[in-house]
C-alpha positions as CSV (number, residue, x, y, z in Angstrom):
1,M,193.7,208.3,133.1
2,L,193.3,205.7,135.9
3,A,189.7,204.5,136.3
4,Q,188.4,202.3,139.0
5,P,191.7,201.6,140.8
6,A,191.6,198.2,142.5
7,M,193.9,196.1,144.7
8,K,194.7,192.4,144.0
9,G,191.7,190.3,145.0
10,H,189.7,193.6,145.4
11,V,190.7,193.8,149.0
12,M,190.8,197.5,150.1
13,D,189.7,198.9,146.7
14,A,189.4,202.7,146.5
15,F,185.7,203.6,146.5
16,Y,186.1,207.3,146.1
17,S,183.9,209.6,144.1
18,G,185.4,212.4,142.0
19,V,188.1,213.2,139.5
20,W,191.6,214.3,140.6
21,G,195.2,214.4,139.6
22,P,197.1,212.8,142.5
23,S,200.3,214.4,143.7
24,K,203.5,212.4,143.9
25,E,203.5,212.8,147.7
26,D,199.9,211.9,148.4
27,F,197.6,209.9,146.1
28,F,194.5,211.6,147.5
29,K,195.8,215.2,147.3
30,H,195.0,216.9,144.0
31,D,197.9,218.3,141.9
32,P,196.6,220.2,138.8
33,D,199.9,219.5,137.2
34,G,199.9,215.8,137.9
35,E,200.9,213.3,135.3
36,Y,197.5,211.5,135.2
37,L,193.9,211.7,136.3
38,V,192.0,209.3,138.6
39,V,188.3,208.8,138.0
40,G,186.9,207.4,141.2
41,Q,184.5,204.5,141.0
42,G,182.4,205.4,144.0
43,Y,180.9,202.3,145.6
44,D,179.8,200.3,142.6
45,H,179.3,196.8,144.0
46,T,175.8,195.7,144.9
47,K,174.5,192.3,145.9
48,T,171.9,192.4,143.2
49,L,174.6,192.7,140.5
50,I,177.6,191.0,142.1
51,G,176.4,188.6,144.8
52,E,177.2,188.4,148.5
53,K,181.0,188.8,148.0
54,N,183.2,190.1,145.2
55,S,185.8,187.9,143.5
56,G,188.3,188.5,146.2
57,G,185.9,187.4,148.9
58,T,185.2,190.8,150.4
59,E,181.5,191.2,151.6
60,I,179.4,193.5,149.4
61,L,177.8,196.3,151.5
62,Y,174.7,197.4,149.5
63,D,171.8,195.3,148.3
64,T,170.9,197.7,145.5
65,G,172.2,200.9,144.0
66,E,171.8,202.8,147.3
67,Y,175.2,204.4,146.9
68,V,174.1,206.4,143.8
69,L,170.8,207.4,145.5
70,E,172.7,208.4,148.7
71,L,175.1,210.5,146.6
72,I,172.2,212.3,144.8
73,S,170.5,212.9,148.1
74,K,173.6,214.5,149.6
75,I,174.1,216.8,146.6
76,E,170.4,217.8,146.6
77,S,170.5,218.5,150.4
78,G,173.6,220.6,150.2
79,E,175.7,218.2,152.3
80,L,178.0,217.9,149.2
81,P,178.6,221.1,147.3
82,C,177.2,221.7,143.8
83,G,179.6,222.5,141.0
84,K,181.9,219.5,141.7
85,I,182.3,216.3,139.8
86,Y,181.0,213.2,141.6
87,T,181.4,209.8,140.0
88,A,179.7,206.4,140.4
89,S,180.0,203.3,138.3
90,V,178.1,200.1,138.1
91,H,179.8,196.7,137.8
92,F,178.0,193.6,136.5
93,R,179.2,190.0,136.6
94,D,178.7,188.0,133.5
95,Y,177.4,185.2,135.7
96,M,176.1,184.8,139.2
97,E,177.2,182.0,141.5
98,G,174.8,179.1,141.3
99,T,173.7,179.8,137.8
100,S,175.0,178.3,134.6
């Protein structure tokens, strides 16, 4: 199982929600006979928990856990279908810049 796939320096990390078995031809196309599963991290970086930028220098988009609230809202409204697996994770730094 591959959880929270990331690129070096966290530039262009995959912020997809869901669980799938990537095909050999297309990482984002589900292959039920695939060799492994990917558990998408969703968008787990928030300024409250991470700071203005992640360790690779990429700007953080959300101030709070808005991604999770947005995901719930879209499921409840029917924009995203029920009966599927949606994933979200939360990352914490063990320190914040400017603190000891």
